[in-house]
N, C-alpha and C positions, 0 to 999 in steps of 0.2 A: 327544544323540539323533541326530546327523548331523554334517555339517561344522560348521555353527554349533552344532548341537545336540550331536552326538557328537564334536565336536571338542575331543557327548555321546559324543563319540566315539571326547533326552532330558536393579525392585530397591528395595532398601530406601532410603528417604529419611529421614535423621535430622531430628528437630525442631531448631529453632534452639537453639544453645548446648548440645545434648546430645552426648555422646560416642558415636560410632557403634560398634556391636558387629559383629564379623564374623559371617556366617551360620554357625550351628551347628545342625544338625538335632537334634530331640529323638529319643528312642528310636523305633524303627519302630513305628508305631501298630498297635493290634489291629485286624485286618481287620473283624470284626463291628461293633466300636464306631465304625469310621470310615466306615460306609456312608451316614450322613446327609448329604444334599446341603448344600453350603455356599453362601454368598451369591454365590460366583463361578460357580456352576452348572457347575463343571468335572467333574462326575461323571455318567456315564450307565450305571450298573450295573444299573438296574432300570427297567422300563416302556419307553415308547417311546424309540427312539434319536433324539436331537436332531440335526437337520441342521446346526445351528450351536451351538457351545459358547462361551459368553461367558466370557472369562478376565479378571477384575479390571476389567472395563469398558474395557480398553485393546486387547485382542486378541480377534479372532473366529477360531475354528477351525471351518472348514466341512468337514463330512465327507460324502463320497459313500459310503454304506454298501453293502456287497454284500448279496445276497439272504440269505446265511447270517447268523444272529444267535445268538451265544452269548458266553460270557465271554471266550473266546479271541479272537474277532473284536473285542470291545470293549476289549481290554487296551491296545493301543497308543494309540488316540485318547484314552482316559481318562488314561493316563500322560502323554502329550504335553501335554494341557491342564493337568494338575496340576503338572507340572514347571515350566511357565511361571508358574503361580500361585505356586509356591515362590519363583521369582525376584522376583515382584512383592511378595509379602506375607510370605514366610518360612514359609508353610503346609507341613507335612510329609506331607500325605496321599499324595503321589506315592510315598513310600518303601514303602507297603504293596504296591505293584505290582512291586517288584523283590525278587530273592532277597537275603537278608542279606549274602551275600558280595559283592554288587554295590552295596550301599547306600552304601559309602564313595565309590565312583566316581560314583554318581548325585549325591551331595551335593557332590562336588568340581565337577561340571558347574554346579550352581546357584551355588556360591561363586565360580566364574569370572566370573559376571556381577555378583553383589552386591559383590565386592571392588573391581570397577572402576566401581561405581555406574552400571551399565547395566541397561536393561530393554528391552522391546519394545512395539510398537504396530502396528496394522494388521490384515491378514487373511492367514490361512494356509489352504490347501486340502489335505486328505488324500483321496486318491483311489486307485483300483485296489488297494484293500485286499483281501488274500486270504490264506488259510491255505495256504501252499505245501506243507507236509508236517506230518504228525503221526506220530511213531514212539514208541510206548510213552507215556512221560510227557513226552516232548520235542516241541517244535513249532517250525516256522519260519513267521514272518509276513512278508509283503512289503507295503509301502505306499509310494505315491508322495507326496512332500511338496513342496508348492509354497509357498515362502516369499518369492516375488518381490514380494509386496505387504505384506510385513512389514518393519518398520524397527527396527534396533537404535538405541535412543535413550539419551541421558544422563538419569539421574534428577535431576540437578542443574538442568538447563536445559529438559528435555523435547524438545530438538532432536535430529535424527538425527545419528549419529556417522559420521565419514568416516575411512577408507573403510568401506563396508558389507561384511559377510562374503560369501564366495564363494557361500553358499547362496542369496543374494538374486538371483543371476543366472539361475538355471534350476532347474526341479524336479529332485529327485534321488530315488533309490530307497533307502528305509530298510529294512534287514533286521533283524528282531528274532528272537532265539532265546529261547524261553520254556520253562518247566518247570512241570509240575503237581506241587505239593508234597503232602505226606502229608495235609494238610487239604483237598485237592481243589481248591485255588485255583491258577490259572495266574499265574506271576510271571516277570518278565523276567530273563534270565540274561546277555544280551550284546546289544550293538548293533553293526552295521556299516552302511556305505552304499556306494552305487555311483552313478557319473554316468550309467550306462546304464540303459535300461528305462523311462524316464518322459518321453520327449520328446513 
């Protein structure tokens, strides 16, 4: 999803004596069947937009919402929270928010953490969220991501990992390219990021 995320660039602890299985996403969930909120509260597709999204009891995603409110504006905050939920629990709901062609890359981002037995805790801020452009069925979203109060931690010990990723040093600009599919749903097609624009 960014340097740490997109580097998404958008864990599992095995029981004693059990053989750990690598993260393998299930098939991309059906959008309509996946809309029910989970215990992680990592979905904000209907009703009031939450200022704080709790992810697995370990991560708080605080969102400063713009005045505009629609599915396109909600796309990245929902994906961001659900992708971290996938790292923590293996939940695949985040895949419904990406185009099928991008699903492999999104799953590889999650696997990058689970294979290393890493997860996160703390607080993330998403701010200056805006739809920069909409052209036909394509759109560009920009959002500032502040992960300076989020820690990458070992799932074995719960302790912060050293060194922490570059994204923990300063907010960065997350650029999201989205596409509205034939079913009318906006899905993420690509991520990039910049060090500029969120100071």
